[in-house]
N, C-alpha and C positions, 0 to 999 in steps of 0.2 A: 431952523431948517424946516421946510415946506414938506408936508406929508405927501406921499405918493397918492395919485388919484386916478380914477378911472371913469369912463364916459358911461353915461345911460342914454340909450337911444330909442327913438320913436320906432316901433316895429313897422309902421306903416310908410316910413320914408327913409329910415335908417339915419335920420338926422340926430345930431347930439342935442339932447335937451337939457342936460346937466352933468356935472361931474361930482362924484363923492369920494370920500377917502377910502383908500386901500389900507385898512388897519393893519399895522404890524403886530408882532407879537406883544410888545410892550403896551399897545393900545388896548388889545383883547384882555390882557391881565388886568390893566387898570379899570376896565368896565366890570370885570368880576369883583374886584376889590371895591369898587363904588357900591355894587349891589350887596355885597357882604357888609359893608359899613352901614348902609341903610336898613338892614334887615331887622335889628332889634326895635328900632323906632316904628317901623311899618307894621311889624308884628304886634307890637304893644298897643297900637291904636285900636280902639273898640271895633268890633265888626260892623256894627251900623255905620260908624264914621267911615270906615274903607268902603262900605257899600255906597254911602253918598258920593263920594268921589268917583267911584267906578260909574254911577249913574250920571254924574256930571260930564264924564267923557262921552257918554252916549248922547246927551242932550247937545253938547257942542258939535259932535259929528253931525247930528241931524240938521242943526243950524247951518252948518258949513258943507253940506252935501254937494252943492254944485262944484265947489273949488276941489274937494277932495275927488269927486267923480272925474272931474277934468285931468286930474293928475293920474288916475287909474288908467284912463283912456290914452293919456299921452306916453306913459311908458309900458302899458300892457296891450294896447291896441283894441280893447273891446268897445263896442258902441256906447255912446254916452248914456243912453237909458239903462242899459246893463251895468254901466260903471256906477251910476247913482243908486241902482238897485242893490249893488254889492255894498255900498256904504250904509244903506239902511239895514241890510241883513247883518253887517258887521255891528252895527249900533245894537241890534237886538240883543246880541251877546252880553254886551256891557249892561243893558237894562236887565236881562234875565238874572246875571250872577250878582248885580247889585242887590237884587232881592234875596239871593240865596246866602249873601254874606252874614246876614244875622241869624240864619238858619243852620249854621254849622254846629249841630248839636252833639253833646257828649252823652254819658249815661252814668248812672249809679248802679252798682251791682250789690246784691245782698252779700254781705261778708259771713264768714263761718263764725265769727265771735261777736258779741255784743260791743266790746271796745274798739272795733275796727270799722273803717269806712273804706270803701273802693269806688274810686272815681275814675271814669275813662274820658279823656279830652281829646279832641283832635286839634292838632297843632300843625303849622305851615312846616313843609319839608325843608325850606331854606332857598338858596339861590337856584334859580331855573334858568336853563338855556332853552330858548324857543327858536327853532330853526324852521324857517317858513319857505314855501316854493312862490314861483312868479305868476301863477295864474289866478290867484285871488289875494293879492297883497294885503287888502284890509281885512277880509274875512278870515283868512288862515291865521292872521295875528290875533285878531279878537277873540277867536275860538280858544286860543291858548292863553292870551294875556288877561282876559276878564276873570277867569276862574283863578288864575294865579294871584292876582291882585286881591280878590275877594277872600282868597285863602289866608293872605298875610305874607305871601311870598314876594320877593324882589326878583327881578329878571334881567337877563341879557338877551336881546333879541338879535338874531342874524337873518336878515332878509336875503332873498335871492339877488344875486348881482344884476339881474335884468330888471328888477322892479323894486329897488330899495327906497325910492322917494316916498312912497306912500307910508312905509313904516317910519321913516323919519318924521314926516309930517304928523302922524298919530301920536308919536312920543312927544313932539313938541307941543302939541294940543293938550295932552294929558298934564304936562308941566303947567301949562297956562291955566288949567281949572283947578290946580292946587295939588297934584300929586308930588310929593317931595322929591327934590333931586336925589338920584341915586336908585330910586325904586325901579325905574325903567331906564334901561341903558341899551344903546343900539350899537352894534359893531358891524361894519360893511367890509366886503372884500370879494375878490373872485377866487373861484376854485375852492378846493376842499381845506386850505390851510387854516383859515378862521375857524370854521365849524369843528374841525378836528382838534384844535387847541381847546376850544371851549368844552367839548366833550370829555377831554383828558384832564381838565382842572380839578383838582381835589376839592375846591371850594363849591363846585357846582354838584347839587344834590339831586337833580331831577333834569331830565332832558326830554324835551317834547318835538318831535321831527315830523314833517310832512314831506314827502317826496318819493323817490323811486324805490322800489323794492331792494335793489342791490344796496343802495346807500342806507337804507333803513336797516338792513340786517348788520351792516357794518357798525352802525350807531349802537344796536342792541348788544353786538358782541363786546364793543368797547365799554359799554355802561355795566355789562355783566361782569367783565374783568375787574372792576372795582367796586362792584356792590352798589351800583347808583340806579335809582329808578328812572325807567324809560317808558314813554309811550310813543308809538309810531303809526302814523296813517300813510299807508303806501298805496301802491297802484291798484287799479280796478280794471276789470274786463266785463263789464257789466252786460248781462243777457237782458234782452227785451222780448218777453215772451207773449206772443199774440195767439190766444187759443182760439178755437173755431167759432165759439159763441160770443166773440168780443163785438163790442160796439165799435165799427170800423172807424167812424169819425172821431170818436173819443180817443182811440188807439192812435191815430194819425196826430191828432192835437197833442197828446202827451209825448209822441216820438219827437215831434218838432222841439219841444223844451228839453227833452232828455238828451237829445243828440246835439242840437246845434247851439245851445247856450255857450257863450265864449268861443264860437266856432269849433265846438267839440273838444275844446282843451280844458276839460274838467275830469277829475278822478271818478265821477259818478256818471259820466256820459255813457249812454246806451252804445255799446260796442258791437255786440252781436245779436242781430234780430232773428230770433227763433220763431218761426210762424207755422202754424199748422197748415198742411197742404190745402185743406178744404177752403180756407179763407186767403190764401197767399196772393192769388191774382187780384182779388178785391182790394186787399191791403196795398199792394204795389200800385194799383190804378189810383187809389185815393191819395196815396202819399206823393206821388211823382209831381203832380201839378202844385201842391203846397211847397215842396222843395224847390221847384223852378221858380216859384215866385219870390224866393228869398234875394234880398239885395246884398251884395258884398261891395265893401269899400272901407275908406278911413273911418276909424270909430267916431270922429268928431263931425263927420258929414251927416247931416239930417236924413232920416229914412234908411239908414244902414241896418241890416239885420245881423251880418257877420263881419267882423273885422279881419285884419290880417293875422296869419299864425305868427307866433312869437319871433321866430328867426328862421334863417335859412335851413339849419339843421331839421327843424320841424317839418318844413315843406319836403325836404329830401326823404324823410321817414314816410310821409304819406304817399309821396310818389312811388317809393319802394314797395309799400304794401300793396298799392292799387295794380302796379305792375305784376307783382308776383301773382296776385289773385286772378288778373286777366290770363296770364300765362298758364295758369293752372285749371282754366275753364270756366271762371266767373263770367256772368253776363253783364255788361255795361248798360244799365237801364237809363241813367241820365248822368250828364256831365262828361268830363274828359280827363285824362291823365293830366295831373298838375305839370305846369312848366316851372320856371325860375321865379315867377312872382310870389310873394307871400299872401296875395289875395287869391285864395283857393275856393273856387266856387264849389257848391255841394255836389257830391257824387253819391250816386245810388248803384250798388252792385247787387245781383241776385245770383242764384245757384252757388252760393259760397259753401265751401267744404272745410271739414276740419284739419285738412293737410295744409290749408293755406295760412301763411304767416298772418294775415289780417284777422284770423280766428284767434290765434295764440297770443298775438301782441296787443297792447293798448295802442288804439290808433292816434289819440290826441289830435284829431282833425275832423272836418265835416264830410265824413264818409259813412253812408248806411251800407251794412254788409248784411244781406238777407240770406237765411238758410231755411229752407221748407222741410218740415218734419211730418211723419205720418200721423202722430197723435200725442196725446198728453204725455204719456210714459216718455216717448222720444223727445219730447219738448223739455221735460225735466232733466233727462240724461244729457242733452245738449247744453242746457243751461249751466249744469254743474261741471262741465267739461272744461276745466281751467283751475289753475293753481290760485287764482285771485277769488276773493270772497267779500268784496266791499258792499254791492248792492245789486239788486235786481228789479225789474219792472215786469208786472203781470197784468195783461189785459184780458178781462172776462166779465160777462154780466152775471155769471153764477158765483155768488159769494161763497157758497159752500166749496165749489170747485177751487175758488181762490185760495181759501184756507187750506185745503188739501195739498195744493201745489206748493204753496208758501212753506208749509211744514217740511217739504223735502228739499227745498233750496239751501245750499251751504253759503249763506251770506249773512252780512250783519244788518242789512236794512233792505227793505222791499216797498216799492210803491205799487199799489194795486189800482189800476185805472188811474194813475196819477205819474206825471213826468217830473215833478219837482218836490223832492221829499226833505231837504235840508230845512231844519228849523231849530231854533235856539233851545226849545224845551224838550227836545228829543235826543237820545244819545247817538251821536254820529260815529261810525267806526265799522270795521270788518273783521273777518275770521281768515283763516288759513294764511296765504302770503299777502293779504291786504292790511295786516297790521295788528296791533296789540294796544288795547286801551280805548277809551271813548271821550269824545268831546261834545260839550252841550248836555243839557238836562241837569239834573241834581247829581248825576253820576260824574259829570264833568269835573267835579270838585275833588274826586277821590284821588287822583294822582298828585295833587299838590298838598295833600293832608296825610300826616302820620298820626297814629294813636299813641297817646301817653296814658299809661295806667299809673295811678297813685294810690297805694294803700296806706292810710293813716291809722295808727293806733293811738288811743287816748292814754295819756299819762296821768296818774294820780297826782293831784296837786298837793304840795306840802301843807 
């Protein structure tokens, strides 16, 4: 009997580029069983040996970056240069955690008695479910998969139905470099059925999810109900704070990166531009020509800066937010209300207020929403005026002022005079409604490891 399949489409043309299995419940259960069966052997492999295989994945990714990048462009729409950049970024997590694998240190603790020894080891949690979004299909998988493998865990990965091909390609690549079968398993499907079954499976001992806040809360609730570890990286509504003493050209350059990477479809995209009134006109005047120069088109086309939005729902959301803002008094500085096309040209809005939906919701599109504020205190208050707390950006020449402002921001990450902050060696994650847990850095291993404490008492020999 042939398994049901679903189409994967190019967001630029809506053409079908491939079909993948719509895994039924039996297939999901079999994937978890395979991960469970492979667990003891992978866990027993010495950490340096695991690290070498993780490093081999990175080497192979870099050698094959053109093919993998083309796959990301085909199913996700982002420009070729960005897609290849994502492959390199993803590979950096495998490189980082390859080095961390042999550094999973335990400890010895002084015992109360001379005949006792106390040793604490860090051991893998077991089977992990990795649920990833569509906007960075290689990077989001790598940030979860690399530490899981380094820690000695086996995994079942569930990619977004919009971009499953990259995950399947990376799993195949890992097997080609020698990762044993069953260590990495991929299940594909549309809708919530497959991830819901994964989260509920008693053999799954850790869930890592990246996606919307609403779904993330449901994942946390389900995991809490059965006492399973979970980490979630959820939505962002990042403020981009431009203080009056900022270097305007530097601020504009950072804004272009923070706002328009992947056409604004990133969780760390600058969403709310909070600009001190004294510099607002200069910032706007410098920004608009740079925005107007951005080229929109199919990701595979040379010279394109912004590819299409992922689907028609994404376009409709951007249209709704822009129309609401204009109806409530925002000023259209550049661009136009989006039509039906997925190729949405950049838009700049000014005189945005807190009552507008575009202030409250994550845009996930190429729209700059500017709100002028009176002073530093007002800028901090505006920046914190959200349930989200993933990241923020602060533009100022005065590093003392930057430190003062940063300390008041309720976010997990901050870029000071920088629009690109994600890196493998630093902990990625947020506070408030933006998530729980961290990915990257040495802390990225924590959610994949348990502590095992062993007390040994010496016995008198006969």
